[in-house]
Backbone as JSON, one array per atom type, in Angstrom:
{
  "sequence": "MDDERPIEEVLNTIGDESARTVLAAISREPRSAKELAEECDMSLPTIYRRLELLQEHDLVSEQTAVAEDGNHYNVYKCNFDSTVITLEDDEYKVRIYRKENVPDRFTTLWDELAGE",
  "N": [[0.86, -1.17, 0.0], [0.46, 2.27, -0.63], [1.18, 5.63, 0.38], [0.44, 9.02, 0.17], [1.92, 12.04, 1.08], [2.32, 15.48, 2.02], [5.31, 16.76, 0.74], [6.99, 18.42, 2.24], [6.39, 17.86, 4.93], [7.28, 15.19, 5.28], [9.98, 15.38, 4.49], [10.97, 17.3, 6.31], [10.67, 15.87, 8.66], [12.27, 13.51, 8.3], [14.56, 14.81, 7.8], [15.7, 15.58, 10.12], [18.44, 14.76, 12.0], [18.57, 13.31, 14.44], [16.02, 12.14, 14.51], [16.24, 10.49, 12.28], [18.22, 8.74, 13.19], [16.92, 7.46, 15.33], [14.8, 6.29, 13.9], [16.24, 4.54, 12.22], [17.26, 2.77, 14.13], [14.92, 1.55, 15.17], [13.98, 0.38, 12.91], [15.34, -1.92, 12.57], [14.69, -3.5, 14.76], [11.99, -3.62, 17.1], [11.95, -1.3, 19.82], [12.2, -0.07, 23.2], [11.74, 3.23, 24.65], [13.74, 3.72, 26.51], [15.7, 1.83, 25.75], [16.27, 2.85, 23.23], [17.35, 5.35, 23.93], [19.73, 4.57, 25.15], [21.01, 3.09, 23.07], [21.14, 4.98, 20.98], [22.49, 7.0, 22.13], [21.26, 9.3, 23.33], [19.29, 11.65, 25.22], [16.43, 10.74, 27.27], [14.22, 12.63, 27.06], [14.81, 13.75, 24.52], [14.59, 11.49, 22.87], [11.84, 10.88, 23.25], [10.67, 13.2, 22.14], [11.45, 12.94, 19.45], [10.25, 10.5, 18.79], [7.58, 11.24, 19.07], [7.36, 13.1, 16.99], [7.87, 11.4, 14.78], [5.72, 9.64, 15.05], [3.62, 11.41, 14.68], [3.73, 11.81, 11.96], [3.12, 9.36, 11.1], [5.14, 7.4, 10.85], [6.17, 5.63, 12.62], [5.03, 3.04, 14.86], [3.39, 2.29, 17.95], [3.5, -0.06, 20.56], [2.27, -1.98, 23.32], [4.23, -3.68, 25.64], [4.92, -6.45, 27.82], [6.82, -6.84, 30.65], [8.95, -9.34, 32.24], [8.48, -9.15, 34.95], [5.89, -8.35, 35.04], [5.31, -5.68, 34.66], [4.24, -3.03, 32.48], [5.29, -1.59, 29.37], [6.08, 0.64, 26.68], [6.88, -0.15, 23.3], [8.49, 0.73, 20.28], [8.17, 0.73, 16.75], [9.25, 0.72, 13.34], [7.0, 1.45, 10.73], [6.94, 1.19, 7.97], [8.11, 0.25, 4.7], [9.57, 1.51, 2.67], [10.43, 4.77, 1.31], [9.62, 6.86, -1.32], [10.58, 9.48, -3.41], [9.31, 11.44, -5.92], [9.35, 13.28, -9.02], [6.86, 14.81, -10.65], [5.27, 16.31, -13.27], [6.42, 18.9, -12.72], [6.19, 18.88, -9.94], [7.0, 17.76, -6.73], [6.51, 14.6, -5.19], [5.78, 12.51, -2.43], [5.88, 9.17, -1.57], [4.95, 6.7, 0.63], [5.64, 3.47, 1.35], [3.94, 1.08, 2.96], [4.27, -1.43, 5.55], [2.57, -4.42, 5.29], [0.34, -7.03, 6.06], [-0.66, -10.14, 4.48], [-3.5, -10.86, 4.77], [-4.6, -8.29, 5.33], [-3.95, -6.91, 2.98], [-5.49, -8.33, 1.13], [-8.09, -7.75, 2.06], [-8.15, -4.95, 1.67], [-7.86, -4.86, -1.13], [-10.2, -6.22, -1.89], [-12.17, -4.46, -0.86], [-11.64, -2.22, -2.47], [-12.29, -3.24, -5.0], [-15.0, -3.66, -4.62], [-15.89, -1.14, -4.59], [-15.92, 0.5, -2.37]],
  "CA": [[0.0, 0.0, 0.0], [1.26, 3.48, -0.63], [0.57, 6.76, 1.07], [1.0, 10.27, -0.3], [1.93, 13.09, 2.09], [3.05, 16.66, 1.55], [6.74, 16.49, 0.79], [7.62, 19.19, 3.3], [6.21, 17.14, 6.19], [8.15, 14.02, 5.32], [11.39, 15.81, 4.44], [11.31, 17.93, 7.59], [10.77, 14.82, 9.67], [13.46, 12.67, 8.1], [15.72, 15.69, 7.71], [16.26, 15.71, 11.46], [19.41, 13.67, 12.18], [18.18, 12.49, 15.59], [14.86, 11.35, 14.1], [16.75, 9.43, 11.39], [18.93, 7.77, 14.02], [15.89, 6.69, 16.02], [14.1, 5.5, 12.89], [17.14, 3.46, 11.8], [17.34, 1.79, 15.22], [13.68, 0.77, 15.29], [13.71, -0.35, 11.67], [15.98, -3.23, 12.73], [13.99, -4.25, 15.81], [11.25, -2.74, 18.01], [12.71, -0.96, 21.03], [11.58, 0.86, 24.15], [12.4, 4.54, 24.66], [14.97, 3.57, 27.29], [16.67, 1.13, 24.9], [16.67, 3.79, 22.19], [18.22, 6.35, 24.53], [21.04, 3.94, 25.33], [21.6, 2.74, 21.77], [21.37, 6.18, 20.16], [23.25, 7.95, 22.95], [20.45, 10.51, 23.44], [18.51, 11.71, 26.46], [15.04, 10.28, 27.12], [13.35, 13.66, 26.48], [15.08, 13.85, 23.08], [13.99, 10.3, 22.25], [10.39, 11.04, 23.23], [10.31, 14.24, 21.16], [11.61, 12.39, 18.1], [9.2, 9.5, 18.6], [6.33, 11.98, 18.88], [7.43, 13.63, 15.63], [7.74, 10.28, 13.85], [4.34, 9.16, 15.15], [2.76, 12.44, 14.09], [3.74, 11.61, 10.51], [2.78, 7.95, 10.88], [6.33, 6.66, 10.42], [6.4, 4.59, 13.62], [3.86, 2.64, 15.63], [3.67, 2.04, 19.36], [2.82, -1.23, 21.1], [2.54, -2.23, 24.73], [4.89, -4.95, 25.93], [4.87, -6.81, 29.23], [8.1, -7.34, 31.15], [8.85, -10.58, 33.01], [7.94, -8.86, 36.28], [4.5, -7.96, 34.9], [5.17, -4.26, 34.32], [3.99, -2.72, 31.08], [6.06, -0.49, 28.8], [5.83, 0.8, 25.24], [7.96, -0.36, 22.34], [8.25, 1.46, 19.04], [8.72, 0.07, 15.56], [9.06, 1.37, 12.04], [5.83, 0.82, 10.11], [6.95, 1.29, 6.52], [9.23, -0.44, 4.05], [10.4, 2.46, 1.92], [9.89, 6.07, 0.94], [10.06, 7.24, -2.66], [10.3, 10.86, -3.78], [9.28, 11.54, -7.37], [9.04, 14.57, -9.62], [5.84, 14.6, -11.67], [4.67, 17.57, -13.73], [7.02, 19.99, -11.95], [5.78, 18.81, -8.55], [7.54, 16.62, -6.0], [5.55, 13.81, -4.43], [6.37, 11.51, -1.55], [5.05, 7.99, -1.41], [5.44, 5.85, 1.69], [5.16, 2.1, 1.17], [3.69, 0.53, 4.29], [4.34, -2.86, 5.8], [1.2, -4.92, 5.33], [0.28, -8.48, 5.98], [-1.45, -10.62, 3.35], [-4.96, -10.68, 4.96], [-4.95, -6.88, 5.2], [-3.86, -6.56, 1.56], [-6.65, -8.93, 0.47], [-9.26, -6.98, 2.47], [-8.07, -3.67, 0.97], [-8.14, -5.1, -2.55], [-11.62, -6.57, -2.0], [-12.93, -3.22, -0.67], [-11.47, -1.38, -3.66], [-13.06, -3.84, -6.09], [-16.42, -3.52, -4.3], [-16.24, 0.26, -4.76], [-16.09, 1.18, -1.07]],
  "C": [[0.9, 1.23, 0.0], [0.47, 4.63, -0.04], [1.23, 8.02, 0.54], [0.84, 11.33, 0.79], [2.62, 14.3, 1.49], [4.54, 16.46, 1.76], [7.43, 17.23, 1.93], [7.54, 18.47, 4.64], [7.2, 15.99, 6.31], [9.61, 14.44, 5.34], [11.82, 16.49, 5.72], [11.5, 16.88, 8.69], [12.03, 14.0, 9.5], [14.72, 13.51, 7.91], [16.4, 15.9, 9.06], [17.16, 14.5, 11.74], [19.04, 12.75, 13.34], [16.99, 11.61, 15.24], [15.29, 10.21, 13.18], [17.46, 8.35, 12.18], [17.95, 6.86, 14.75], [15.18, 5.77, 15.04], [14.95, 4.32, 12.42], [17.2, 2.37, 12.87], [16.08, 0.93, 15.3], [13.31, 0.06, 14.0], [14.31, -1.75, 11.74], [15.2, -4.12, 13.69], [13.22, -3.28, 16.69], [12.04, -2.52, 19.29], [11.87, -0.04, 21.92], [12.32, 2.19, 24.07], [13.72, 4.46, 25.42], [16.05, 2.88, 26.46], [17.18, 2.06, 23.8], [17.62, 4.84, 22.73], [19.63, 5.8, 24.7], [21.73, 3.68, 24.0], [21.99, 3.97, 20.95], [22.18, 7.24, 20.88], [22.56, 9.32, 22.99], [19.72, 10.49, 24.77], [17.09, 11.19, 26.19], [14.12, 11.36, 26.59], [13.56, 13.83, 24.97], [14.45, 12.69, 22.33], [12.47, 10.47, 22.16], [9.93, 12.12, 22.25], [10.4, 13.7, 19.74], [10.55, 11.34, 17.81], [7.86, 10.16, 18.35], [6.26, 12.55, 17.45], [7.21, 12.53, 14.6], [6.33, 9.7, 13.88], [3.37, 10.13, 14.5], [2.66, 12.27, 12.58], [3.58, 10.15, 10.13], [3.95, 7.13, 10.33], [6.72, 5.57, 11.42], [5.07, 4.23, 14.28], [4.32, 2.25, 17.04], [2.86, 0.84, 19.81], [3.17, -1.37, 22.56], [3.15, -3.61, 24.88], [4.81, -5.19, 27.43], [6.21, -7.41, 29.62], [7.87, -8.61, 31.96], [8.25, -10.35, 34.39], [6.48, -8.38, 36.24], [4.27, -6.49, 34.6], [4.98, -4.08, 32.82], [4.87, -1.56, 30.64], [5.78, -0.46, 27.3], [7.09, 0.49, 24.44], [7.52, 0.29, 21.03], [8.87, 0.71, 17.89], [8.41, 0.88, 14.32], [7.88, 0.67, 11.36], [5.77, 1.03, 8.6], [8.19, 0.61, 5.97], [10.16, 0.54, 3.35], [9.65, 3.75, 1.66], [10.47, 6.42, -0.42], [9.64, 8.68, -2.93], [10.37, 10.94, -5.3], [8.99, 12.98, -7.8], [8.1, 14.29, -10.78], [5.22, 15.95, -12.02], [5.11, 18.75, -12.88], [6.61, 20.02, -10.48], [6.39, 17.57, -7.9], [6.43, 15.93, -5.24], [6.3, 12.8, -3.6], [5.38, 10.36, -1.42], [5.71, 7.1, -0.36], [4.81, 4.48, 1.51], [5.13, 1.42, 2.53], [3.92, -0.97, 4.34], [2.9, -3.33, 5.96], [1.22, -6.43, 5.31], [-0.71, -8.89, 4.89], [-2.96, -10.49, 3.59], [-5.4, -9.22, 4.82], [-4.93, -6.45, 3.74], [-5.07, -7.1, 0.81], [-7.91, -8.13, 0.79], [-9.29, -5.63, 1.75], [-8.42, -3.84, -0.5], [-9.62, -5.39, -2.75], [-12.49, -5.32, -1.84], [-12.83, -2.32, -1.88], [-12.28, -1.92, -4.84], [-14.56, -3.66, -5.88], [-16.87, -2.06, -4.41], [-16.44, 1.01, -3.46], [-15.1, 2.27, -0.91]]
}
């Protein structure tokens, strides 16, 4: 599935070096904010600001995990496969290709064929 967003939003978001570092880390494996702070050598407030920015532009997703001691915490993961920037008719466009599982793809295709 692809998603079109204003190019300025996407470029401003991925133009931030700290946001790119966080995004690269969670693209390999979901991580908690604490793990990201340690791996990326950033403060927790910086990590949370970048995660908020990435979530605002739907580039990461958040899930709740349960630790062995029963405590809950959030983990963050990248939710897209690639981003493509194109130039069409003197206008730049950004397309974000999302990670999708097969049942979701089938449902989307079926809805599109049904005219919904």
